[in-house]
C-alpha positions as a LaTeX table, in Angstrom:
\begin{tabular}{lrrr}
\hline
Residue & $x$ (\AA) & $y$ (\AA) & $z$ (\AA) \\
\hline
Met1 & 38.89 & 135.82 & 56.26 \\
Thr2 & 41.27 & 138.64 & 55.52 \\
Leu3 & 42.39 & 140.79 & 58.42 \\
Ser4 & 41.98 & 144.55 & 58.30 \\
Ser5 & 45.02 & 146.69 & 59.08 \\
Arg6 & 43.46 & 147.59 & 62.45 \\
Gln7 & 42.88 & 143.92 & 63.35 \\
Arg8 & 46.42 & 143.06 & 62.23 \\
Ala9 & 47.85 & 145.86 & 64.42 \\
Glu10 & 45.87 & 144.65 & 67.45 \\
Leu11 & 47.03 & 141.07 & 66.89 \\
Arg12 & 50.65 & 142.20 & 66.48 \\
Ala13 & 50.42 & 143.96 & 69.85 \\
Lys14 & 48.98 & 140.82 & 71.50 \\
Ala15 & 51.58 & 138.58 & 69.87 \\
His16 & 54.52 & 140.68 & 71.02 \\
His17 & 54.65 & 138.93 & 74.41 \\
Leu18 & 53.91 & 135.42 & 73.14 \\
Ala19 & 56.51 & 132.69 & 73.19 \\
Val20 & 57.15 & 130.65 & 70.05 \\
Thr21 & 54.74 & 127.70 & 70.05 \\
Val22 & 55.71 & 125.82 & 66.88 \\
His23 & 59.24 & 125.25 & 65.55 \\
Val24 & 59.86 & 124.33 & 61.91 \\
Gly25 & 63.06 & 122.30 & 61.71 \\
His26 & 65.22 & 121.14 & 58.84 \\
Gln27 & 62.54 & 118.63 & 57.76 \\
Gly28 & 60.40 & 121.59 & 56.75 \\
Ile29 & 56.63 & 121.56 & 56.70 \\
Thr30 & 55.41 & 118.04 & 57.46 \\
Ala31 & 51.97 & 116.61 & 58.14 \\
Thr32 & 52.89 & 116.34 & 61.84 \\
Leu33 & 53.91 & 119.99 & 61.92 \\
Arg34 & 50.65 & 121.06 & 60.23 \\
Gly35 & 48.71 & 119.02 & 62.82 \\
Ala36 & 50.58 & 120.63 & 65.71 \\
Leu37 & 49.98 & 124.10 & 64.28 \\
Asp38 & 46.30 & 123.32 & 63.70 \\
Asp39 & 45.95 & 122.21 & 67.34 \\
Ala40 & 47.75 & 125.32 & 68.61 \\
Leu41 & 45.53 & 127.63 & 66.52 \\
Arg42 & 42.42 & 125.82 & 67.75 \\
Thr43 & 43.32 & 126.39 & 71.39 \\
Lys44 & 45.08 & 129.77 & 71.23 \\
Glu45 & 44.03 & 131.43 & 67.92 \\
Leu46 & 47.28 & 133.46 & 67.83 \\
Val47 & 50.48 & 131.43 & 67.38 \\
Lys48 & 54.14 & 132.25 & 66.77 \\
Val49 & 56.07 & 129.93 & 64.47 \\
Gln50 & 59.86 & 129.92 & 64.24 \\
Phe51 & 61.70 & 128.65 & 61.18 \\
Ser52 & 65.09 & 126.96 & 61.48 \\
Lys53 & 68.16 & 128.54 & 59.94 \\
Asn54 & 68.54 & 125.26 & 58.05 \\
Ala55 & 65.08 & 125.40 & 56.48 \\
Asp56 & 65.04 & 125.20 & 52.69 \\
Met57 & 62.56 & 128.03 & 52.20 \\
Lys58 & 62.41 & 131.67 & 53.14 \\
Ala59 & 60.29 & 132.48 & 56.19 \\
Lys60 & 57.67 & 134.43 & 54.19 \\
Glu61 & 57.22 & 131.59 & 51.69 \\
Ala62 & 56.99 & 129.00 & 54.47 \\
Ala63 & 54.54 & 131.17 & 56.44 \\
Ser64 & 52.32 & 131.51 & 53.36 \\
Glu65 & 52.38 & 127.76 & 52.80 \\
Leu66 & 51.58 & 127.02 & 56.45 \\
Ala67 & 48.80 & 129.63 & 56.60 \\
Ala68 & 47.18 & 128.14 & 53.49 \\
Ala69 & 47.50 & 124.60 & 54.88 \\
Val70 & 45.70 & 125.43 & 58.15 \\
Glu71 & 43.42 & 128.19 & 56.78 \\
Ala72 & 44.98 & 130.90 & 58.93 \\
Asp73 & 45.95 & 134.53 & 58.34 \\
Ile74 & 49.53 & 135.78 & 58.53 \\
Val75 & 49.71 & 138.59 & 61.08 \\
Gln76 & 53.39 & 139.32 & 60.49 \\
Val77 & 56.73 & 137.81 & 59.57 \\
Ile78 & 59.84 & 139.20 & 61.25 \\
Gly79 & 63.14 & 137.53 & 60.49 \\
Arg80 & 62.58 & 133.79 & 60.90 \\
Thr81 & 59.47 & 134.14 & 63.08 \\
Ala82 & 55.92 & 134.31 & 61.76 \\
Thr83 & 52.72 & 135.01 & 63.67 \\
Leu84 & 49.56 & 133.28 & 62.43 \\
Tyr85 & 45.95 & 133.84 & 63.47 \\
Arg86 & 42.81 & 131.78 & 62.97 \\
Glu87 & 39.62 & 132.64 & 64.79 \\
Asn88 & 37.93 & 129.89 & 66.78 \\
Pro89 & 34.29 & 130.85 & 67.45 \\
Asp90 & 34.10 & 128.20 & 70.22 \\
Leu91 & 36.57 & 130.20 & 72.34 \\
His92 & 34.30 & 133.26 & 72.34 \\
Glu93 & 31.14 & 131.67 & 73.71 \\
\hline
\end{tabular}
């Protein structure tokens, strides 16, 4: 699902006050990290991810890789922090 610009703007506003949930360290994107992000998206839908200064990749590249791995949309990437969104229909029942 691709987000419209309106949806992206609404999600950016909601994410502004969120704390970082997932930290990507110098090990980079591991299976454990993908699992933690998947769990966070399942319970919260909107998750902030922070990339370490020591990470081998740029934040935008890493965010794209993570989003593809967990089937999420990138809401925004600012500096070393990315916000990802994946809808969970079970949360809206």
